[in-house]
C-alpha positions as CSV (number, residue, x, y, z in Angstrom):
1,M,-81.5,-205.8,-39.8
2,L,-78.9,-208.3,-41.0
3,D,-79.6,-211.1,-38.5
4,H,-82.5,-213.5,-38.5
5,A,-84.8,-210.5,-38.8
6,N,-88.1,-212.4,-38.5
7,G,-88.7,-211.1,-35.0
8,D,-91.4,-212.2,-32.7
9,T,-95.1,-212.9,-33.3
10,A,-96.0,-209.4,-32.4
11,E,-94.2,-208.1,-35.5
12,T,-96.0,-210.3,-38.0
13,R,-98.3,-208.7,-40.5
14,D,-100.8,-210.2,-42.9
15,P,-99.7,-209.8,-46.5
16,P,-101.8,-207.5,-48.7
17,Q,-104.4,-209.1,-50.9
18,S,-105.2,-206.3,-53.3
19,I,-103.1,-204.9,-56.1
20,G,-103.0,-201.5,-54.5
21,G,-102.0,-203.0,-51.2
22,T,-99.2,-204.9,-52.9
23,L,-97.9,-201.9,-54.7
24,R,-97.5,-200.0,-51.4
25,Y,-95.1,-202.7,-50.2
26,L,-92.8,-202.7,-53.3
27,G,-89.4,-201.1,-52.9
28,P,-86.4,-203.4,-52.9
29,G,-86.9,-203.9,-56.6
30,L,-86.7,-200.2,-57.2
31,I,-83.4,-200.1,-55.3
32,I,-82.1,-202.9,-57.4
33,S,-83.3,-201.2,-60.6
34,A,-81.4,-198.0,-59.6
35,S,-78.3,-200.1,-59.2
36,L,-78.8,-202.2,-62.4
37,V,-79.4,-199.4,-64.9
38,G,-75.9,-198.1,-64.6
39,S,-72.6,-198.6,-66.4
40,G,-73.8,-201.9,-67.9
41,E,-76.8,-200.5,-69.6
42,L,-75.7,-196.9,-70.3
43,I,-72.3,-197.9,-71.5
44,A,-71.9,-201.5,-72.5
45,T,-75.4,-201.9,-74.0
46,T,-75.3,-198.7,-75.9
47,K,-71.8,-199.5,-77.2
48,L,-73.0,-203.0,-78.3
49,G,-75.8,-201.3,-80.2
50,A,-73.3,-198.9,-81.8
51,E,-71.1,-201.8,-83.0
52,T,-73.8,-204.3,-84.2
53,G,-76.9,-202.3,-85.0
54,F,-80.2,-204.1,-84.2
55,T,-78.8,-207.6,-84.6
56,L,-78.2,-208.6,-81.0
57,L,-81.3,-207.1,-79.4
58,W,-82.4,-210.6,-78.5
59,L,-79.2,-211.2,-76.6
60,I,-79.9,-208.1,-74.4
61,L,-83.4,-209.3,-73.6
62,L,-82.2,-212.8,-72.9
63,G,-79.5,-211.6,-70.5
64,C,-82.1,-209.7,-68.5
65,F,-84.6,-212.6,-68.4
66,L,-82.4,-215.5,-67.3
67,K,-81.1,-214.0,-64.1
68,V,-84.4,-212.9,-62.5
69,F,-85.3,-216.4,-61.4
70,V,-82.1,-216.9,-59.3
71,Q,-82.8,-213.5,-57.7
72,I,-86.3,-214.6,-56.7
73,E,-85.1,-217.9,-55.2
74,L,-82.4,-216.3,-53.1
75,A,-84.9,-213.7,-51.8
76,R,-87.6,-216.4,-51.2
77,Y,-85.1,-218.2,-48.9
78,A,-84.4,-214.9,-47.1
79,V,-88.1,-214.1,-46.6
80,S,-89.1,-217.6,-45.4
81,S,-86.0,-218.1,-43.1
82,G,-85.0,-214.6,-42.2
83,E,-81.4,-215.5,-43.1
84,T,-79.3,-213.2,-45.4
85,T,-77.4,-214.4,-48.4
86,L,-74.0,-214.8,-46.8
87,T,-75.5,-216.5,-43.8
88,A,-77.1,-219.0,-46.1
89,F,-73.9,-219.5,-48.1
90,N,-72.0,-220.1,-44.9
91,R,-74.0,-223.3,-44.4
92,L,-72.6,-224.9,-47.6
93,P,-70.2,-227.8,-47.3
94,G,-66.5,-227.4,-48.1
95,P,-63.3,-225.9,-46.6
96,R,-63.6,-223.2,-44.1
97,L,-61.3,-220.4,-42.8
98,R,-63.7,-219.3,-40.1
99,A,-66.1,-218.7,-42.9
100,N,-67.1,-220.9,-45.8
101,W,-64.9,-220.9,-48.9
102,V,-67.8,-219.6,-50.9
103,L,-67.8,-216.4,-48.9
104,W,-64.1,-215.8,-49.5
105,L,-64.5,-216.6,-53.2
106,Y,-67.4,-214.0,-53.4
107,L,-65.5,-211.3,-51.6
108,T,-62.4,-211.9,-53.7
109,A,-64.4,-211.7,-56.9
110,T,-66.2,-208.5,-55.9
111,A,-63.2,-206.7,-54.3
112,L,-62.3,-205.0,-57.6
113,T,-65.8,-203.6,-57.9
114,Y,-65.2,-201.3,-55.0
115,A,-62.3,-199.8,-56.8
116,A,-64.3,-199.6,-60.0
117,L,-66.8,-197.3,-58.3
118,G,-64.1,-194.7,-58.5
119,G,-64.6,-194.9,-62.2
120,V,-68.3,-194.3,-61.7
121,I,-67.5,-191.1,-59.9
122,G,-65.4,-190.2,-63.0
123,G,-68.4,-190.8,-65.2
124,I,-70.6,-188.5,-63.0
125,V,-67.9,-185.8,-63.2
126,Q,-67.8,-186.2,-67.1
127,A,-71.6,-185.8,-67.2
128,F,-71.4,-182.5,-65.3
129,A,-68.5,-181.4,-67.5
130,L,-70.8,-181.7,-70.6
131,A,-72.9,-178.9,-69.3
132,A,-70.2,-176.5,-68.1
133,P,-66.6,-176.5,-67.0
134,V,-66.3,-177.9,-63.5
135,N,-63.8,-178.4,-60.8
136,T,-63.6,-182.2,-61.0
137,T,-62.3,-182.6,-57.4
138,L,-65.0,-180.4,-56.0
139,V,-67.7,-182.3,-57.9
140,A,-66.3,-185.6,-56.7
141,L,-66.2,-184.4,-53.1
142,L,-69.8,-183.2,-53.3
143,V,-70.9,-186.6,-54.7
144,V,-69.2,-188.5,-51.9
145,A,-70.5,-186.1,-49.2
146,F,-74.1,-186.4,-50.4
147,T,-73.8,-190.2,-50.6
148,I,-72.5,-190.4,-47.0
149,A,-75.4,-188.1,-45.8
150,V,-78.1,-190.2,-47.5
151,L,-76.7,-193.6,-46.4
152,V,-75.8,-192.7,-42.8
153,L,-78.6,-190.3,-41.9
154,G,-81.5,-191.7,-44.0
155,R,-81.0,-195.5,-43.9
156,Y,-83.4,-197.7,-45.8
157,Q,-86.3,-195.3,-46.3
158,A,-84.0,-192.6,-47.7
159,I,-82.3,-195.1,-50.0
160,E,-85.7,-196.3,-51.3
161,K,-87.0,-192.8,-51.9
162,M,-83.8,-191.6,-53.6
163,A,-83.7,-194.8,-55.8
164,T,-87.3,-194.2,-56.8
165,L,-86.5,-190.6,-57.8
166,L,-83.5,-191.7,-59.8
167,V,-85.3,-194.5,-61.5
168,L,-88.1,-192.2,-62.5
169,S,-85.6,-189.6,-63.8
170,F,-83.6,-191.9,-66.1
171,T,-86.7,-193.8,-67.3
172,F,-88.4,-190.5,-68.3
173,V,-85.3,-189.2,-70.1
174,T,-84.7,-192.5,-71.9
175,F,-88.3,-193.0,-73.0
176,F,-88.8,-189.4,-74.0
177,T,-85.7,-189.6,-76.2
178,I,-86.7,-192.9,-77.8
179,I,-90.2,-191.5,-78.6
180,A,-88.8,-188.2,-79.9
181,L,-86.3,-190.1,-82.0
182,Q,-89.1,-191.4,-84.2
183,A,-89.7,-187.9,-85.5
184,T,-86.1,-187.7,-86.9
185,D,-84.1,-189.2,-89.7
186,F,-82.8,-191.8,-87.2
187,A,-86.3,-193.3,-86.6
188,F,-86.3,-197.1,-86.4
189,T,-89.1,-199.4,-87.6
190,R,-90.9,-202.5,-86.4
191,A,-88.9,-204.4,-89.0
192,D,-85.7,-203.2,-87.3
193,V,-86.9,-204.4,-83.9
194,F,-88.1,-207.8,-85.3
195,A,-84.8,-208.3,-87.0
196,G,-83.1,-207.8,-83.7
197,L,-85.4,-210.5,-82.1
198,R,-84.2,-213.2,-84.5
199,F,-81.5,-215.5,-83.0
200,G,-78.4,-214.7,-85.0
201,F,-75.0,-213.0,-84.8
202,P,-73.4,-210.3,-87.0
203,E,-71.1,-211.5,-89.7
204,D,-68.3,-209.4,-88.2
205,V,-67.1,-211.2,-85.1
206,S,-65.1,-208.3,-83.7
207,P,-68.0,-207.1,-81.4
208,V,-68.0,-210.5,-79.6
209,A,-66.0,-209.2,-76.6
210,T,-68.4,-206.3,-76.2
211,A,-71.4,-208.7,-76.5
212,L,-70.0,-211.0,-73.8
213,A,-69.2,-208.0,-71.5
214,A,-72.7,-206.6,-72.0
215,F,-74.3,-210.0,-71.4
216,G,-72.5,-210.2,-68.1
217,L,-73.3,-206.6,-67.0
218,I,-76.9,-206.4,-67.9
219,G,-79.8,-207.6,-65.8
220,V,-79.2,-208.9,-62.2
221,T,-75.4,-209.4,-61.8
222,G,-73.8,-211.4,-59.0
223,A,-73.6,-208.3,-56.7
224,E,-77.4,-207.7,-57.0
225,L,-78.2,-211.4,-56.7
226,V,-76.5,-211.3,-53.3
227,S,-77.7,-207.9,-52.1
228,Y,-81.4,-208.1,-53.1
229,P,-82.3,-210.4,-50.2
230,Y,-80.8,-207.8,-47.8
231,W,-83.1,-205.1,-49.1
232,C,-86.1,-207.5,-48.8
233,V,-85.2,-208.3,-45.2
234,E,-84.7,-204.6,-44.4
235,K,-88.0,-203.7,-46.1
236,G,-89.7,-206.1,-43.6
237,Y,-90.8,-209.0,-45.7
238,A,-89.1,-211.5,-43.4
239,R,-90.2,-209.7,-40.2
240,F,-93.8,-209.6,-41.3
241,T,-93.7,-213.3,-42.1
242,G,-92.5,-214.3,-38.6
243,N,-90.4,-217.2,-37.3
244,N,-90.6,-220.4,-39.3
245,S,-93.1,-222.7,-37.6
246,D,-95.7,-225.4,-38.2
247,D,-98.4,-222.9,-37.6
248,P,-100.7,-222.8,-40.7
249,G,-100.9,-219.0,-40.2
250,W,-97.1,-218.8,-40.7
251,L,-97.4,-220.7,-44.0
252,E,-100.1,-218.5,-45.3
253,R,-98.1,-215.4,-44.3
254,A,-95.0,-216.7,-45.9
255,Q,-96.7,-217.5,-49.2
256,G,-98.3,-214.1,-49.2
257,W,-95.1,-212.1,-48.5
258,I,-93.2,-214.2,-51.0
259,R,-95.9,-213.3,-53.5
260,V,-95.3,-209.6,-52.7
261,M,-91.5,-210.1,-53.1
262,R,-92.0,-211.9,-56.5
263,T,-94.2,-209.0,-57.7
264,D,-91.4,-206.6,-56.6
265,A,-88.8,-208.6,-58.4
266,F,-90.7,-208.8,-61.7
267,A,-91.6,-205.1,-61.5
268,A,-87.9,-204.4,-61.3
269,F,-87.3,-206.8,-64.2
270,L,-89.7,-204.8,-66.4
271,I,-88.1,-201.5,-65.5
272,Y,-84.5,-202.5,-66.1
273,T,-85.2,-204.7,-69.1
274,T,-87.2,-201.9,-70.8
275,A,-84.5,-199.3,-70.0
276,T,-81.8,-201.7,-71.2
277,A,-83.6,-202.3,-74.5
278,A,-84.1,-198.5,-74.9
279,F,-80.3,-197.9,-74.5
280,Y,-79.5,-200.6,-77.0
281,L,-82.0,-199.2,-79.6
282,L,-80.6,-195.7,-79.1
283,G,-77.1,-197.0,-79.8
284,A,-78.2,-199.0,-82.8
285,A,-80.4,-196.3,-84.3
286,V,-78.1,-193.3,-83.9
287,L,-74.6,-194.3,-83.1
288,H,-74.3,-197.3,-85.4
289,R,-75.8,-195.3,-88.3
290,Q,-73.3,-192.5,-87.7
291,G,-70.3,-194.8,-87.3
292,L,-69.8,-193.6,-83.7
293,N,-68.4,-196.0,-81.2
294,P,-68.3,-194.9,-77.5
295,D,-65.0,-195.8,-75.8
296,G,-62.4,-194.5,-73.5
297,L,-62.4,-191.2,-71.6
298,Q,-64.7,-189.6,-74.3
299,L,-67.4,-192.2,-73.6
300,V,-70.0,-189.9,-72.1
301,S,-69.5,-187.1,-74.6
302,T,-69.8,-189.6,-77.5
303,L,-73.0,-190.9,-76.0
304,A,-74.3,-187.3,-76.1
305,E,-74.2,-187.6,-79.9
306,A,-77.2,-190.0,-79.6
307,Y,-79.3,-187.1,-78.3
308,V,-78.2,-184.4,-80.7
309,P,-80.5,-185.4,-83.6
310,V,-83.5,-185.1,-81.3
311,F,-82.8,-182.0,-79.2
312,G,-79.8,-180.3,-80.7
313,E,-77.5,-178.7,-78.2
314,F,-80.1,-179.1,-75.5
315,A,-79.1,-182.8,-75.8
316,R,-76.1,-182.1,-73.6
317,W,-78.4,-181.0,-70.7
318,L,-80.6,-184.0,-71.3
319,L,-77.6,-186.3,-71.1
320,V,-76.4,-184.5,-67.9
321,I,-79.8,-185.4,-66.3
322,G,-79.9,-188.9,-67.6
323,A,-76.3,-189.8,-67.1
324,I,-76.1,-188.4,-63.6
325,A,-79.3,-190.2,-62.6
326,V,-78.1,-193.5,-64.1
327,L,-74.5,-193.4,-62.8
328,Y,-75.2,-191.9,-59.4
329,S,-78.0,-194.5,-58.8
330,T,-75.5,-197.3,-59.4
331,Y,-73.0,-195.6,-57.2
332,M,-75.3,-194.9,-54.2
333,V,-77.0,-198.3,-54.2
334,A,-73.7,-200.2,-54.7
335,I,-72.2,-198.4,-51.6
336,G,-75.3,-199.1,-49.5
337,A,-75.5,-202.7,-50.5
338,S,-71.8,-203.3,-49.9
339,A,-72.0,-201.8,-46.4
340,R,-74.7,-204.4,-45.6
341,V,-73.0,-207.3,-47.2
342,L,-69.6,-206.6,-45.6
343,T,-71.4,-206.1,-42.2
344,D,-73.0,-209.5,-42.6
345,F,-69.6,-211.0,-43.4
346,A,-68.2,-209.4,-40.3
347,G,-71.0,-211.0,-38.4
348,V,-70.2,-214.4,-39.8
349,M,-66.6,-213.9,-38.7
350,R,-67.9,-212.7,-35.3
351,W,-66.3,-209.3,-35.6
352,V,-69.8,-207.8,-35.3
353,N,-72.5,-209.0,-33.0
354,R,-75.4,-209.6,-35.3
355,E,-77.7,-210.2,-32.3
356,N,-77.2,-206.5,-31.3
357,P,-79.1,-204.2,-33.8
358,E,-77.1,-201.2,-32.6
359,S,-73.8,-203.0,-33.4
360,V,-75.1,-203.8,-36.8
361,R,-76.3,-200.3,-37.5
362,R,-72.9,-198.9,-36.3
363,S,-71.0,-201.2,-38.7
364,V,-73.3,-200.2,-41.7
365,A,-72.8,-196.5,-40.8
366,V,-69.0,-196.8,-40.6
367,L,-68.8,-198.7,-43.9
368,S,-71.2,-196.2,-45.5
369,I,-68.5,-193.5,-44.7
370,F,-65.4,-195.6,-45.4
371,L,-66.4,-197.0,-48.8
372,P,-67.3,-193.6,-50.4
373,L,-64.0,-192.2,-49.1
374,F,-62.2,-195.2,-50.6
375,T,-63.8,-194.7,-54.0
376,L,-63.0,-191.0,-53.9
377,A,-59.3,-191.9,-53.2
378,V,-59.3,-194.2,-56.2
379,F,-60.8,-191.5,-58.4
380,L,-58.3,-188.8,-57.2
381,S,-55.4,-191.3,-57.7
382,G,-56.3,-191.5,-61.4
383,T,-56.2,-195.3,-61.4
384,N,-60.0,-195.8,-62.2
C-alpha cells in the first residue's frame, strides 16, 4: 500500500478509454476535495468576503488554480514509479539524519496541524450546538469513535465513499443557499462578480492578514500535495500501471493511468474551487453588507447569519448539515492521510517493514486510533 505498489505484471490493467470508464476510476480527488473544503474555505474564505466584499474574488480563484499543477506532478511521479511522496523526497541531496532533511522539515512544519485538528472537533461541536444544547464531551467522543471505526475497519473504500457523501452534502447545501440567496435582498449581480475578477486590492489594508491566510489555506495545501499521491497509489493507479520498464505496453499504460489521475485532479479542482468561490460570495453578499465579521469562538454562529436571510431560523439546521459535512470531512481525511504519511516516514526510518503489507496495514491502523485520541485530548484540554 505504501511501498513500491506497482506489483507484478499480473496486476496490471489497461486504462479506460471512454469517459464513463474514466469516471468509474475517479476517487482520490474526491477524498482531497473532502479535506480541502474545510476550515480554509468555510472560515477563512467567508471571513475574507465579509471583510472585503467582492473585491478579492480573483485572489481566491488564483489561489486554487496555481497549486493544482504541483499536485499533478507529484502524483504523476507516484503513478509512474510507484514511489510515495516521502520516499521520493528521501532521494533528494542534502544532510541526513537517517532520513533526508526535507522529511524532517516537512514533519516539523506539519506537527502543529495534528494539534489544530482538536480545534476542528471544537468546530463540529459548535455546529451541533447551533441546533440544540449538547454535551460537548459526548459529541467529541462520538466524533472520534466514528472516525476510528471508519478508518480502521473500512480502509480506503470506506474513506472514499464517506468522502463522496460529505462532498455531495456540503456542495448541495452551499449551492442551494447561493441560488436561494438570489431571491432575497442580499442577491448579488454579474457586475458584483465581474468587479471581483478585476485585479485590485481594497483601499483598506487591514484585511491583508486575512487575505494572506486565506490564500495559503485555500486550494491544495502542503499537506494535500504530499498526501494526494498516497491516495492515488492506494486507489491502484500505480499497481495497474505495473513496474517501470522499456516495454511499449508499460508506456501506454502509464500514459493512460496518468490521464485518469489528471482527470481526477482537475475534477477535484472544479469541486473545491466552486465551493470556495461560493463561500466567498456568501460572505461578501451577506456578512459584508450586514457588517458581520466571523471571528473567535462565535465563528460558526456568526456564519449562521449568512443563511438567515434565505431560510429564517431553519438556517441553523442548514448550517448544522453544511458545517458538520465540511468540518468532519476535513477531520476524517486529515487523520487518514496522516496515518499513511507517518507510516511511510516510519518505513523510511526502517521502523516499519514496507515490504510487508501486513506490517504497513498494522501501522496505519494503530495511527488511525492514536491520532484521533490525540486530537480529542487536545480538544478536552481547551488548548485548541
